C-alpha positions in Angstrom: 2.7 120.2 170.5 0.1 122.3 172.4 1.4 125.3 174.4 -0.2 127.2 177.2 0.4 130.9 177.1 -0.9 134.1 178.8 -4.2 135.4 177.6 -2.5 138.5 176.1 -0.2 136.3 174.0 -3.1 134.2 172.8 -5.1 137.3 171.8 -2.1 138.6 169.9 -1.7 135.4 168.0 -5.3 135.4 166.9 -5.3 139.1 166.0 -2.3 138.6 163.8 -3.6 135.4 162.2 -5.7 137.0 159.5 -8.8 135.2 160.7 -11.4 137.8 161.6 -14.9 136.4 161.1 -16.5 135.2 164.3 -19.7 133.6 165.5 -20.7 134.3 169.1 -23.3 133.2 171.7 -23.3 135.4 174.8 -24.6 134.6 178.3 -26.6 131.5 177.5 -28.1 130.4 180.8 -27.9 126.8 181.9 -28.0 124.8 185.2 -24.9 122.7 185.7 -23.7 120.1 188.2 -20.3 121.7 188.2 -17.9 123.9 190.1 -18.3 125.0 193.7 -20.8 127.3 195.4 -19.7 130.1 197.7 -19.4 127.7 200.6 -17.0 125.4 198.6 -19.6 122.7 198.1 -20.1 120.6 194.9 -23.7 121.7 194.1 -25.8 122.4 191.0 -25.9 126.0 190.1 -26.8 128.5 187.4 -24.1 129.3 184.9 -23.9 131.7 182.0 -22.0 130.2 179.0 -20.5 132.4 176.3 -18.6 131.0 173.3 -16.8 132.7 170.4 -15.7 130.8 167.3 -13.1 132.4 165.0 -13.7 130.9 161.6 -10.8 129.6 159.5 -12.3 131.1 156.4 -14.5 134.0 155.6 -18.2 133.1 155.5 -18.4 134.3 151.9 -20.8 131.7 150.6 -23.2 132.1 153.5 -23.3 135.9 153.1 -23.6 135.8 149.3 -26.5 133.2 149.2 -28.1 134.6 152.4 -28.3 131.1 153.9 -26.6 129.1 156.6 -24.1 126.7 155.0 -20.8 125.0 156.2 -18.9 128.3 155.8 -20.5 129.4 159.1 -22.1 127.9 162.3 -25.8 128.3 163.1 -25.8 130.1 166.5 -29.3 128.9 167.3 -28.3 125.3 166.7 -25.2 125.8 168.8 -27.2 127.4 171.7 -29.7 124.5 171.7 -26.9 121.9 171.6 -25.1 123.4 174.6 -28.4 123.5 176.6 -29.2 119.9 175.7 -25.7 118.8 176.6 -26.3 119.7 180.3 -30.0 119.0 180.6 -29.6 115.5 182.1 -30.4 115.9 185.8 -28.6 112.7 186.6 -25.2 113.9 185.4 -22.4 113.4 187.8 -20.6 116.5 189.2 -17.8 117.8 187.0 -15.0 120.3 187.7 -15.0 123.7 186.1 -12.2 122.7 183.8 -14.2 119.7 182.7 -17.2 121.9 182.1 -15.2 124.3 180.0 -13.8 121.4 178.0 -17.3 119.9 177.5 -18.6 123.2 176.2 -15.6 123.4 173.7 -16.3 119.9 172.5 -20.0 120.7 172.0 -18.9 123.6 169.8 -16.7 121.3 167.7 -19.5 118.8 167.3 -21.9 121.4 166.1 -19.4 123.1 163.8 -18.8 119.8 162.0 -17.1 120.4 158.7 -16.9 124.2 159.2 -13.4 125.4 159.3 -12.9 126.7 162.9 -9.6 128.5 163.6 -10.1 129.1 167.4 -12.6 128.6 170.2 -13.1 130.7 173.3 -15.4 129.7 176.1 -16.5 131.6 179.2 -18.2 129.8 182.1 -19.6 132.2 184.7 -21.2 131.0 187.9 -23.6 133.7 188.9 -23.7 132.6 192.6 -20.0 131.6 192.7 -19.1 134.8 194.4 -20.3 135.8 197.9 -19.8 139.5 197.5 -19.6 140.0 193.7 -21.3 139.3 190.5 -19.9 136.0 189.7 -16.8 133.7 189.4 -15.8 132.3 186.1 -13.3 130.4 183.9 -12.2 131.5 180.4 -10.5 129.0 178.0 -9.1 129.8 174.6 -7.6 127.5 172.1 -6.3 127.8 168.5 -7.5 124.5 167.0 -4.6 123.9 164.6 -1.5 124.8 166.7 -3.0 123.9 170.1 -1.9 127.2 171.6 -4.2 127.8 174.5 -4.8 130.0 177.6 -7.0 129.9 180.6 -8.1 132.5 183.1 -9.9 132.3 186.4 -11.8 135.5 187.4 -13.9 137.1 190.1 -16.2 139.9 188.9 -17.1 143.1 190.7 -16.5 142.1 194.3 -17.7 144.9 196.6 -15.6 145.3 199.8 -15.8 148.1 202.4 -12.4 149.4 203.5 -10.6 152.5 204.8 -8.9 154.0 201.7 -8.1 157.5 200.5 -5.8 160.5 201.0 -8.5 163.0 201.9 -9.4 163.7 205.5 -13.0 162.7 205.1 -12.0 159.3 203.7 -10.1 158.5 206.9 -13.3 158.8 208.9 -15.4 156.0 207.4 -15.0 152.9 205.3 -16.2 153.1 201.7 -16.9 150.4 199.2 -14.3 149.5 196.6 -15.0 147.2 193.7 -12.4 144.4 193.0 -11.9 142.5 189.8 -9.5 139.6 189.7 -8.0 137.6 186.9 -5.6 134.7 187.4 -3.9 133.8 184.1 -2.4 130.4 183.6 -4.2 129.0 186.6 -3.4 125.3 187.1 -6.4 123.0 186.5 -6.0 121.6 190.0 -6.4 125.1 191.5 -9.4 126.4 189.6 -12.0 125.3 192.1 -10.3 127.5 194.7 -12.2 130.7 193.7 -14.4 130.8 196.9 -11.2 130.7 199.1 -9.5 133.3 196.9 -12.4 135.7 197.3 -12.6 135.2 201.0 -8.8 135.7 201.3 -8.9 139.0 199.4 -12.0 140.2 201.2 -10.4 139.8 204.6 -7.2 141.5 203.5 -8.9 144.5 201.9 -11.6 145.0 204.5 -9.0 145.2 207.3 -6.6 147.4 205.4 -6.0 151.2 205.9 -4.0 152.4 202.9 -4.2 155.9 201.5 -3.6 154.9 197.9 -5.0 152.1 195.7 -1.5 151.7 194.3 -0.1 150.8 197.7 -3.0 148.5 198.5 -2.7 146.6 195.2 1.1 146.1 195.6 0.5 144.8 199.1 -2.2 142.4 197.9 0.1 140.9 195.3 2.8 140.3 197.9 0.2 138.7 200.3 -1.1 136.5 197.5 2.4 135.4 196.6 3.4 134.6 200.2 0.1 133.2 201.6 -2.2 131.9 198.8 -0.3 131.0 195.6 2.2 128.9 197.4 1.9 125.6 195.6 4.2 124.4 192.9 1.3 124.3 190.5 1.0 128.1 190.8 4.5 128.9 189.5 3.4 129.9 185.9 0.4 132.0 187.0 0.0 135.7 186.6 -2.3 137.9 188.8 -4.2 140.9 187.5 -6.1 143.0 190.1 -8.2 146.1 189.5 -9.7 148.2 192.2 -12.2 151.0 191.6 -13.7 153.6 194.0 -17.3 154.3 193.0 -17.7 157.3 195.4 -14.4 159.0 194.8 -15.2 161.2 191.8 -18.6 162.9 191.7 -18.9 163.1 187.9 -17.4 159.7 186.9 -18.6 156.2 187.5 -15.4 155.3 189.3 -11.6 155.9 189.1 -9.7 152.6 189.0 -6.1 151.3 189.3 -4.9 148.0 187.9 -1.8 145.9 188.5 -0.5 142.8 186.7 2.3 140.7 188.2 3.7 137.1 188.0 3.0 134.9 190.9 6.7 134.2 191.2 8.5 137.4 191.8 11.7 137.9 189.9 
């Protein structure tokens, strides 16, 4: 029976499995009729697709003969297959979850007789975030056991706010950079990333905390009470990371991160 677990648990299972050889395609650009745009509309949009295949056996024969055989997967063939799968302009709109599943199935079709232990997919909508660098959905599955995980994310959302303990930081808003991961997000809730970003933007931009720690703890409470209120949200976990690009002169940015279950204990 398949089991949905948190991403950290899934990573731990794969790391301890003894399967280490991987084939990866990163940031393959396609146009898909899937997901929502920043206005919440079902529109075609650009997406970056990344896939990672963990092989069930070492690619010993491919490496020893210096050829592509069924001990591995041809990454060029895989890339072309994914692009071809979504090339049809007449394709009906699909949800982000359906898109992720379609990419995974495309990987299985190309792999054929190759022994694949696990498949990870990352679908990132470049214009899925109004104030950041994208919104996306990560799915991971161990093919044999069915152990799986899914994560919704918002990447590098820039938000001006009043934050800091120094006197000068109380005089003017400064940008913070927010990254969000929602682990075990219910399929029915995945398309809510535009609303999630808007909710967090409004909260942070109107806040006046001195420390990032206090801001993050407050955000989690607000998300629990006002956003993740549906029964479908009960198994989700929230991870928030906020960095301050202008806080330390000789570092890119200090950051603080918090991880909490949606349902408080």
